[in-house]
N, C-alpha and C positions, 0 to 999 in steps of 0.2 A: 639381066633373065628376061627381059621380053614379059612374050606372052606363055614362055617356056611351062614355066611351073605349073599354071594352068592347066595344058594341055598336059602334062605328067600327070600333076591329080588326074583329069579327066579318063585319062586312059587306065590308071590303075584302078579308078574307082567302076569303069565300067568292066574291066575284067573281074571283079570280085562281083558284078552283079551278074555274068556270064556264068560264072563257077558258082550261085548259089551261095555265096557269103554274106549278101544281104538279108537280113528278116526280112518277113513277107510280115509287115505291119503297114499302120496308116498315119505314114509320117505328114500330116495336117495341122492345123491349130484348128483350138477349140471349135472355132470358127468356119472349117474345113477349107481355109487356106492351104493350098501345099508349099511346101518349103524345099529350097534345095537342101543338099547335103552339104554344102558347104558354101561359104561368100568370101569374097574377097574384093581388090580393088577392081575397077574396069582399068586402069592401067598399073600395072606393076612395075612400070618402070620409072612412075611419079612419087612412088614410097621410095625414100631413101632408106637403105639397109634390107628392104624387103627380103633379100636371101636368109636374113636373121630370123625370120616370122614365117614364112614361104605358105606351106599347106602342107594337109594333116597326110601321114606316111610318107615323105622325103626328109632328109636330110635338113637339119639340124633338130627336126624334128619336134620343135617348140608348139607344134599345133596339135600334138597327137602322133603315136605312132602307127596307124594304122588310116589309110585313106579314108575308110566307109566312116570311122568313129564308130559310135555307139551301133550306129545301123548294121553294123556288121555281126557285134557282139557286144550285150551290155553289159556293165562289168559285173561282178562276182559278188554274190550277197556273201557276206562271211562274217557269221558271227563270231566273237570271241564270250567262248563261254569254258569252266571249270570249276567246279565246288564239290564239298564233302571227298565222296568215295567214290570209285570209276563206275560203281552202277547209277547212282544218282544220279551222275554226270551224262551218262550214256542215255538217261532219260531226258535230259535237255537236250543234248544233241536230236533224239530222233523227234522232239516238238520243233526244230530249229528245222530240219530237213521236211517235215509234215506241213509246215508255215509257208512253205517256198525260199528257205537258206538255201544257196548253193553250194557253199562249201564250208568248212569246220574248221574254228580255231581252238587251240588247247591252251587255256588259262591253267599252270600249275601250281600248287601249291608253293609257301615259302622252301619249307627243308626239299624237296623237292628241285628247285631252283637252287639252292645251294648244293647239293647233291649228298643229302640227309636220308638217311632213310627217316620212316615216322615213328620207329621206336628209340630213336636215338635221345640223349637227355636232350639236345640242344633245339629238339623241334617240340618239346613239350608244350602244348597251347597252340600249335600253328599249324595243326593236321588237318588238310582240307579248307581252311580258313578262306585263303585270297583264291584259290585254284583247288584243282583235283592231286589228290594224293596217288604217287606213281613210285611204287620200291622195285617192282618186280615186271619182268615180262607177262604177268598173270594180270596184274591190273592194264596192260593194255588188251590184252585178251576181252576184258570186262569192260573197256572204255569203249571200244569199238564194236562189240558184239550186237550181229542184225546189222550191222552198216559193213556194208563193201568195198573195203579200202581202196580196191582197182579201180572203182567209179569214183570215189569221192575223194575231191583235193583237199587234204590236208593241210594246216599250217600249224606249226606247234612253237609258240612265245617258251624258249628256253636258250642261253647260250652257254653258261659255265659246264654245264652238264649233256651237252648239247648230242654228242656224240652216242656216248654209252643211252640216252632214252630213243635215241633216231634205231638204234639197234633195236631194242624192246617193242620199238614201231614196227620195223622189219620182219621183227620177227614172231610177233602180233600176225602181222599180214601173211607169214609162211604158212601158221595154223589155219587159217582162212582158206588157203589152197591158191592163194595168190598170185600172180604172177610178179616178180618184186621190178621187172625190166619195166613195167605198166604202171608203176607207181607215180602219182603227182601230187604234189606240195609243195611246200615249201618250211624249210626249218630254220629258224632264228642265228644262231650260232654265230653273231657277231660278238665278239668279247670286245672288243676297240672299247664299243660304246659302254658295255661294263666299267671299265675304266675311269669312263670321260664321265658319267651319269647314274646308271642306275647301282653299280658296287655291288652285284652278284657275281663274283669271280670265284675260281678254285685255285688257281693256281697262277706264277708267275708268267707273264706275256708269251715268251716263246716256248713252253709248252703247249699254251694254248693253241699257239702258230700252228705248230707241229700238227694237235689233231686237225685242226681246219683244212691245213693240208692234204691231211691223209683222206678227209671227208670228203675234199672236192676231186681228187684224185678217182676215189672208190663212185662216188656218182657217176662223175664223169664214161667211167668205164663199163659201170652196174645198171645204173637207174638214170638214163640220160633226161629224163622228162621234169624230173625232180632237182628242186633250187635247194641247193645245200646251204646257200646261206643268202636270209634276208637282213640289210645291212640297214640299221634302224635307229633315225632321227628320232622316230616317239619319243623315246625318253630321253635323248636331250630336252627336247621342246618343253618337255614334264616337267623337268630340272629347272627350267626358269631360261632359257636360252631364248633371244631371239628366232625372229625368221630366218634372217639370213645366216645366223651361227648355224642352228639345225639344220639349214641346208649344206652350208661349207663343211660343218666336221664332219657329216655324213656321205658326200661326194668325196673326202678326202679317204673316209675307211675304204670306204668304197673302192678307192684306187690303190689302196694300201693290198684289197685281196686281189687283185687283178695283178698287182706285184709280185703276192705271194703264189698265184697260178704259174706266173710267168715262171718263177724259179723253181717250181718244179718240173717244169718241161713241157706243161701244157699249151695248147691251142687256144690265142686269146679267141679266135671264132668261134671253138665250141667251147668253151666253158664261159666266157662273159655273159652268153644269153641266160644262163644257171644262176646270175647274181639278181636278187631282186630287191628290191627296200619297200621301207615300211615308213610312212612320214605321219607328223602329225597334222591334224587339220583345225587349226584355231580357230576363234570367233572373227579377226578380223578377214572380214570374206575375201576382199578383193587381194590383199596382202598374200594371204594363202593361195589362191588362184594364180597369180604371178610367181609364187614360188615353186611352184609346181610342174608351169610351164618353162622358168628355167632351168631346173632343174634337169630336164630331159635333154634342153640346149648347150649344157655345159658337161653333162656326160656324153654327149656324142663327140661333141670339139675333141674331149682329153681323152675317149676311146680311138678316136683315127688321127689325130694330130701326135700324143704324147707314146700310148700303146700300140700302135701300128694296126690297128681292127679296121678291116677292110669289107667287111660285109655290112648291111644293116641289121641283119638281127644282132649280131656283137654291139653295134654303137648303141642300140636302142636301152632305152630306159623303163625299165617296169616294175609298177610299183602299187603297194596297198597301203590303203588311210584307213585310221582310227577316228572319233572325233575325237576334241580336247579333253579328258577326265579331269584336266586343273582348271578349264573352266566352268566346271561345275559347282553350285554351292548348296548347301544344306539349309539354308535360309531359302525359302519360298521354291521349293524341289522342282517342281510343274514348269517354272521356268526356263528347266534344263532340257525342257520338251524341245521347245523351238530353239535354243542354243545349238543343240545337236542336227537340227534340221536345216539351219544355214551353216553349219560346219559340215555336213553331209552333200550341201546344194556345193556349197566350194569344190569339194573333192571332188565331185561330179565334172562339174565346168572344169576343171582342172586336168581330166582327163584319167584317175584313177582306174586301175585293173581292176579292184576288189576294196572295199568297203565293209568296217564294223562302223557300228553308230553306237552311241553309248547309254546306256537306260537312266533313266531322270532320278535314279537312287542308288549309284554306284557311288556316289559321295561319304553314303552312310555305309555302303554293305554291299554286298556280291547282287544281282540283280535278282528282282523275284522273278518268276515265271510272267507276270503282267506287263511288268517293267519292259524285259526283254523283248516281249509281244509288240509293245507301241515301239519301241528301236527298231525291230526288223519293219514295225510296217511304214516306219520312216521313208526308211530307203523303197520298199515297195509305190509308196504315195511316188516321190520324186521320180522313178522308174517309169510308171505308167501312168499318170497325170498330169506331169508337167511339160512334157514335150522338150526337155532339156536333151534329151536322147535322140532327139531325130535331126542337130545338126550338130557336125565336130567343130569343136574351138568355138563356140557361138559371140566370143566375147573375142576372139582374137581381131585386131584393126583398132580396139579401142585405143584412143589416146592414154587412159590413164594406166589401163592392164599392161600395155605395151612400155610406158616408160615405168611403171613399175616393176615389171620382168625385167627392164635392164637396168635398173639398178640393184635388185637383188644379185644379179648375175655379177655385177662389178665389186659389191661387196663381199661376196663369195670368193671371189677372184684375188680381192684382197687378204683375205685370210689364208688362202692357199699361199698365198706367197712368204705369208708369217709362217708357217707350216714348215715349208720347204727351206726357211731361212735359218729353222731348229736342224734341222737334218745334217749327219757328221757323212752322209754320203751319199745327199742329192734324193734321196727319194722320198717319197712320199711315207711311207712304212718310218723308216728312220726319224724321221721329224714329227710324226704321229709320237711313236713310243719317246720321244723325248718329250713331247710336250705332256705325255701324261703321268713321266718321271719327275718332272720340274712341278707338278700341280699346275700347269698355265689353263690348259683345258676347266680345269676345275675352279679356278680363279676367275675365267672369262665369264663364266655361266652365272658362278654367284656376283659379280658383279651386276652382268643381267638381271637377275633377278631382283637384286637389290633396287635398282632404280625404277622398275615396276611396281615392286611394295610400295617405293616412296611417292611413287604417282598416284597411286589408290590411295594413300592414306592422306593424300593433300586434295584428293576429289579429283586432282585432273583426268583420270582414268575412272568412266565409272562401270558398276556392276551393279543392275538391278536386284535391287531387294537385300545387297549388302551395305552399297555406301551413296544408293541413290533408291528412292522410292521402297525404304524399307518397312515402311507400314507399321501393324501392332499387330500381328498375328506371324508366330512364327510356326509352320505347319510341319515340320518335316516330324513331329511326333506322331502325326496323323498317317505315315505310310506306315505298310505290313510290311516292311522288311525283309530278306530273308536273312535267317541265323541259323547259321551251323552247329549242330548239338557237338558238345564232347562227349558225345556215345560214338560219332565217326572214329574219333581218335582211338578208342577203346576197342575197339572192331576192325580197325586198321592195324593195330598192334596185335592183337588175336589172330588175325589172318595171316598177317607174316610170321609169325611164331611158328603156326603150323605151317606153312611152306618152307621153313628151313629143317621142322621136324619130316616132312617127308619127301624133301630131293635126297639126290645123293652128294652128299656134304663134302667128302671129299671130289667127287668130280669137278664140284662147284670152285672148289679151296683151286685144286689144279686149273681150272681153268685160268683163275685169275693171276696166278702165278707165272702159265704160260702169256697170258697178256701185257704182264713185266716185262717178261724176258724180250718180247719184241717193242717194248717201248727203250727197250736199250738198243734197237740196232735201229737201221736208218727204213725197215720194215713198214710196211702200212700196218697200222694197227686195227683198222676196222674188222676184218676178218675176225682176227681172237679175241677183239671185246664182242664180237656176234655169238663166237663160242661160248664166250663167260655166260652170257646173255640167254643163251639155249641151258646151261645145265644151272638153272635159276640163280645165278648169282644175282644179289641185290646192289641196286644202285649206289648204294653207301659204300657196299664191300668194291666195289668197282674203283671207285671214285676216292676212297680212305686209300685203296692201294697205291692209286696214281699221286696221292696227295706223298704218301711216303716215298715215293720213288723223286717226284719234282718238288716238294715242298711248297707251301701254301706263300700266297703273296700280303705283304701288306702296305697300306697307302702310306707314300709319306708326307710327315704333317706339312700342312702349310699356314703362316698366318698372313 
C-alpha cells in the first residue's frame, strides 16, 4: 500500500474542502491546538494488514464512510418519541425540533405494531402506552401537522405492518402537498429480527418477504432517497445477545435482503444504498466501537466479493444507533444519564450516521419532557463541547481497538458459516429461515442472556446501584414519570368510530378487496394498498384482510 492510502485520502479531503463539504467550524482543542482531520502511521508499510484499517472514505470503510468524518457533516440527532394519541406526540416532535433535533423517529403503540385497530378487543389497555396510536391516515395527518415532511427526515420503527403504515405516511405527505419523490427517511420493515428476537410478526415469513420485496421495488422507482429497510440489531441485543451475535445476525439478515432484491431483478448498485442498519450501543465502551468498525468492514467485503457490488455507495454500511435500553436501571435512575452518555460517545467514536439517546426514566415509563430534553442535550454536549467530531476515527490504530475489531469480525464470520450450513440452497436467506423455524437463533440468544445473568448474580459483572454500591435509598419513586391516561384510549376509539361513519364505507371495503386480489397475483401491492389507505381503510382492516388470505405465524416450541 505504501503511501498511496494517505495520498488518496488527502485528495478526497481536498476535493470535499474545495466543494464546500467541510463545515466552517473551529477544529482545535480547548487549548487552541489545531488538530488534523485524520491520523495514521508515518509508514503504512510497517503496519501489517494496514489495508484492512486504511483511511476514512475508502474500502473497506473500517474508519468511516467519508474522508471528512464528522467535519463534513455531524451525525443526525434523531430522538425516538411517541405516546398517547397523534396530537400529543406531535407536540413532543415540535419540542424536539425546536430544541435542535435533526430528525424524527416514530414509536408506535403495541396495537399498531401488531396491525390491530385501537378498538380491537386485543388492544384493551395498550392504546398509546408504548408509543403513538395510529389507526388511519388521519392519525398520520395529525402526527405531522405543522411539520414539513418534504424537509424532515422521518424514521418509523415498525416491521410487521410496516408497509400499510408507510402508505399512511405517504398519504399524509400527499395531503401536505409534498413531492413524494423528495421524501427522505427510514422504515424499519425488518421482519427477520421479529422472528429472531422481538416477536412482532403478522404472517408467515414468505408473505412478509413478498411485501418487503414490493416495497423495495416501489421505493427504488418512486422514492429513491427513502430507505425502505432498516436492518435491526438493536432488538437482538436487547433480547440478550452478545455484541458479536448482534453484529452477525443483523448483517446476515442484511445479506438476505440483498438476496431478496437480486431475486426481484433489482440492481444491487441501486438498491443496496437504500438498506440501512440499526444497532445497539451498549455499555462496554471499546467493544461497541469495535463492533461498529467491524460492521462496515464486513458489509463492504461481502457486498463486493459475494454480491458483486462495484460502487462505493453500494458497499457502504450506513447505520443509526440507539443507546441500550436494557442497560438502564430502576434503581438509582440518575445513573442512567451517565450510562447513556458513555454509550452515545461509543456510537459517535464508532462513526454512526444518526443517534437516539435514551432518557433516564425509560426503564419505568415513556420519557417525560424533562428527561427527553436531558437525553437530547447529552448528544448536543458531545457534538458541541467534547471535540470528538474534529477527527475521523480518532481511535483508529489503537492496538486494543484494532484487536477487538478483528476479533468481533472473526466471531461474526464463524456465525455466518453456521447459518450457511443450515441453508438448503447455499443462500443466507435459506439458512436464516431454517434457523428461525428450528428455534436456533432464539436458543443462542437465550443462552447468551443466561450466561450474562449468571455473571450478574455471582457479582462477576457489576451494575452500580444494583449489585454493587446499592446504598440504602431507592429514588425511582421521586421521579415524575409520564403516565398515559386511559382517556386516550376512550378518545381514540371514539374518533375511530366517527371516521368509520364519515367515510364511504363501500369504497373502503372495495379498496381492501382489490388489495387482496392483487395479493393473489405477482403484481406490486403498494399501489393497491395506497388506494385502500386513501379510502380511509383502517390499519386493522388492511392487516386482517391479509391475515385471512395468508394466515398467521405460530412460533415453533423449543425446550
